[in-house]
C-alpha positions as CSV (number, residue, x, y, z in Angstrom):
1,X,63.1,123.3,79.4
2,X,65.9,123.6,81.8
3,X,68.7,126.0,80.9
4,X,72.2,125.6,82.4
5,X,74.6,128.4,83.3
6,X,78.2,128.0,82.4
7,X,79.1,127.0,86.0
8,X,76.4,124.5,86.2
9,X,77.1,123.0,82.8
10,X,80.7,122.9,83.9
11,X,80.1,120.9,87.1
12,X,77.6,118.6,85.1
13,X,80.0,117.9,82.2
14,X,83.3,117.8,84.2
15,X,84.9,120.5,82.0
16,X,86.2,123.9,83.1
17,X,84.5,127.2,82.6
18,X,87.4,128.3,80.6
19,X,87.0,125.4,78.2
20,X,83.3,126.3,77.6
21,X,84.3,129.9,76.9
22,X,86.8,128.6,74.4
23,X,84.2,126.4,72.7
24,X,82.0,129.4,72.5
25,X,84.7,131.5,71.0
26,X,85.5,128.9,68.4
27,X,81.7,128.6,67.5
28,X,82.1,124.9,68.6
29,X,79.5,125.1,71.3
30,X,77.4,128.4,71.4
31,X,74.9,129.0,74.3
32,X,71.2,128.8,73.4
33,X,70.5,132.1,75.2
34,X,72.8,135.0,76.1
35,X,71.0,137.3,78.7
36,X,70.9,140.9,78.6
37,X,73.5,140.9,81.4
38,X,75.7,138.7,79.1
39,X,75.3,135.4,80.8
40,X,75.5,132.3,78.7
41,X,72.6,129.7,79.1
42,X,72.7,126.3,77.5
43,X,69.8,124.0,76.8
44,X,69.2,120.3,75.9
45,X,70.6,120.6,72.4
46,X,73.8,122.2,73.6
47,X,74.1,119.4,76.3
48,X,73.9,116.7,73.5
49,X,76.4,118.5,71.3
50,X,78.8,118.9,74.3
51,X,78.6,115.2,74.8
52,X,79.5,114.6,71.2
53,X,82.5,117.0,71.6
54,X,83.7,115.2,74.7
55,X,83.3,111.8,73.0
56,X,85.4,113.0,70.0
57,X,87.9,114.6,72.3
58,X,88.3,111.3,74.2
59,X,89.0,109.7,70.8
60,X,91.7,112.4,70.3
61,X,90.0,114.3,67.4
62,X,91.1,117.9,67.0
63,X,88.6,120.5,67.9
64,X,88.3,122.0,64.4
65,X,87.7,118.5,63.0
66,X,85.0,117.9,65.6
67,X,83.3,121.1,64.6
68,X,83.2,120.1,61.0
69,X,81.8,116.8,61.8
70,X,79.0,118.2,64.0
71,X,78.0,120.8,61.6
72,X,77.8,118.5,58.6
73,X,74.1,118.4,57.5
74,X,74.5,114.5,57.1
75,X,75.6,114.2,60.7
76,X,73.6,111.4,62.4
77,X,73.5,111.4,66.2
78,X,72.5,107.8,66.7
79,X,75.1,106.6,64.3
80,X,77.7,108.7,65.9
81,X,76.8,107.3,69.4
82,X,77.2,103.7,68.1
83,X,80.5,104.5,66.7
84,X,81.7,106.1,69.9
85,X,80.5,103.0,71.8
86,X,82.4,100.7,69.5
87,X,85.5,102.8,69.6
88,X,85.4,103.3,73.4
89,X,85.0,99.6,74.0
90,X,87.9,98.8,71.8
91,X,89.9,101.4,73.8
92,X,88.6,99.9,77.1
93,X,90.0,96.4,76.1
94,X,93.3,97.9,75.2
95,X,93.4,99.8,78.5
96,X,92.5,96.7,80.5
97,X,95.2,94.8,78.7
98,X,97.7,97.6,79.5
99,X,96.6,97.6,83.3
100,X,97.1,93.8,83.3
101,X,100.6,94.2,82.0
102,X,101.3,97.0,84.4
103,X,100.1,95.0,87.4
104,X,102.2,92.0,86.3
105,X,105.2,94.1,86.0
106,X,104.6,95.8,89.4
107,X,104.3,92.4,91.0
108,X,107.5,91.2,89.3
109,X,109.5,94.3,90.4
110,X,108.2,94.3,94.1
111,X,108.3,90.5,94.7
112,X,110.8,89.2,92.2
113,X,107.9,87.0,90.9
114,X,108.4,83.8,89.1
115,X,106.7,84.4,85.7
116,X,107.6,81.3,83.9
117,X,105.9,77.9,84.6
118,X,109.3,76.2,84.5
119,X,110.4,78.3,87.6
120,X,107.8,76.4,89.7
121,X,109.6,73.1,88.9
122,X,113.2,74.3,89.0
123,X,115.5,71.5,89.6
124,X,113.2,68.7,88.4
125,X,114.0,67.0,85.1
126,X,111.9,68.5,82.2
127,X,110.5,65.3,81.0
128,X,109.2,64.4,84.4
129,X,107.6,67.9,84.8
130,X,105.8,67.4,81.5
131,X,104.6,64.0,82.5
132,X,103.6,65.3,85.9
133,X,101.6,68.4,84.6
134,X,99.8,66.2,81.9
135,X,98.7,63.7,84.6
136,X,97.7,66.5,87.0
137,X,95.6,68.2,84.3
138,X,94.0,64.9,83.4
139,X,93.1,64.2,87.0
140,X,92.1,67.7,88.4
141,X,91.5,69.8,85.1
142,X,93.5,72.4,83.4
143,X,91.7,75.2,85.4
144,X,92.8,73.8,88.8
145,X,96.4,73.3,87.7
146,X,96.6,76.8,86.1
147,X,95.0,78.4,89.2
148,X,97.6,76.8,91.5
149,X,100.5,77.7,89.2
150,X,99.2,81.2,88.7
151,X,99.0,81.6,92.6
152,X,102.5,80.3,93.0
153,X,103.9,82.7,90.3
154,X,102.5,85.7,92.2
155,X,104.5,84.8,95.2
156,X,108.0,86.2,95.6
157,X,110.6,83.6,95.6
158,X,111.6,84.4,99.1
159,X,108.1,83.9,100.3
160,X,107.8,80.8,98.3
161,X,111.0,79.3,99.8
162,X,110.0,80.3,103.3
163,X,106.6,78.6,103.0
164,X,108.3,75.5,101.5
165,X,110.8,75.4,104.4
166,X,107.9,75.7,106.9
167,X,105.9,72.9,105.3
168,X,109.0,70.7,105.3
169,X,109.6,71.3,109.0
170,X,105.9,70.6,109.7
171,X,106.1,67.2,107.8
172,X,109.3,66.4,109.7
173,X,107.5,67.1,113.1
174,X,104.5,65.2,112.1
175,X,106.7,62.2,111.3
176,X,107.6,62.1,115.0
177,X,104.0,62.3,116.0
178,X,102.6,59.5,113.9
179,X,102.1,57.2,116.9
180,X,99.6,59.8,118.3
181,X,96.0,60.1,117.6
182,X,95.2,62.4,114.5
183,X,93.2,64.6,117.0
184,X,96.1,65.1,119.3
185,X,96.5,68.7,120.2
186,X,100.0,69.0,119.0
187,X,99.2,67.3,115.8
188,X,96.3,69.5,115.1
189,X,98.6,72.6,115.8
190,X,100.9,71.3,112.9
191,X,97.9,70.7,110.7
192,X,96.4,74.2,111.4
193,X,99.6,75.8,110.4
194,X,99.9,73.6,107.4
195,X,96.4,74.3,106.4
196,X,97.1,78.1,106.6
197,X,100.1,78.0,104.4
198,X,98.4,75.7,101.8
199,X,95.5,78.2,101.9
200,X,97.9,80.9,100.9
201,X,99.6,78.8,98.2
202,X,96.3,77.9,96.5
203,X,95.0,81.4,96.3
204,X,92.8,81.3,99.5
205,X,90.7,78.4,98.3
206,X,91.0,75.0,100.0
207,X,89.7,72.6,97.4
208,X,90.5,68.8,97.4
209,X,92.0,69.0,93.9
210,X,94.2,71.9,94.6
211,X,95.3,70.5,98.0
212,X,96.1,67.3,96.5
213,X,97.9,68.9,93.5
214,X,100.1,70.9,95.8
215,X,100.9,67.9,98.0
216,X,102.0,65.8,94.9
217,X,104.0,68.8,93.7
218,X,105.8,68.7,97.0
219,X,106.6,65.0,96.7
220,X,108.0,65.6,93.3
221,X,110.4,68.3,94.8
222,X,111.4,66.0,97.6
223,X,112.0,63.0,95.2
224,X,114.3,65.1,93.0
225,X,115.8,67.5,95.4
226,X,116.4,65.5,98.7
227,X,118.3,68.5,100.2
228,X,115.7,71.1,99.1
229,X,113.1,72.2,101.7
230,X,109.7,71.2,100.4
231,X,106.4,69.7,101.5
232,X,107.9,66.2,100.7
233,X,106.0,63.3,102.3
234,X,108.5,60.5,102.5
235,X,106.0,57.5,102.8
236,X,102.4,56.6,102.5
237,X,102.0,56.1,106.1
238,X,102.8,59.9,106.8
239,X,100.6,60.9,103.8
240,X,97.7,58.9,105.3
241,X,98.4,60.3,108.8
242,X,98.2,63.9,107.5
243,X,95.1,63.1,105.6
244,X,93.4,61.7,108.7
245,X,94.5,64.6,110.9
246,X,93.4,67.0,108.2
247,X,89.9,65.6,108.0
248,X,89.7,65.8,111.9
249,X,90.9,69.5,111.7
250,X,88.3,70.4,109.0
251,X,85.5,68.6,111.1
252,X,86.2,70.9,114.0
253,X,86.0,74.0,111.8
254,X,82.7,73.1,110.3
């Protein structure tokens, strides 16, 4: 059977030598052997007991209470481990929730994030937003709509407005290029930039449903906010032209 010195056990368990000396002094964790020279040596049973001590400490039990529990003749190691597992999993869930809250708060403070879904449709009549979201969810699924909205929320308002302005400028430029072939170099340059922006706006995933959903959102903005920079497509001809040019762009990237 292996014996562990104080230093070795300290490294193994991640506790200080001073802490092990304290546990010894309190009779909480006694070494299995004390050499003639006065060195403390710990065996397998002491390792298991130390594990229990650390688990209980993680759960904020006082040292004296831990000692009483471990010294109780009715103490069941397997039952204790099951209890620790349940308690730690519950704590893990609480911690993950707190981390998520902190992350959202950090994003909000750093980027002035839009946290409310209503912020994504600012300036659009509420009844139209409700009808639009209902139709979008029916066509593309709640997961797609929620994913797009979640991505938009994580963008700072400044970045969102900048991207909308760029998309609006691209659409305006493409309107002047509609007489050209969709594969025209200048047309494709506009589509490439548009593709990059929408990639960012849809969380880095280009999926037909998400692209279409964002395009429709842009049309809704343009319809209700004529003066607002947005990815508004003023007519079906431009929409079809962009669709054809995008298909050409994607073929060249395959």
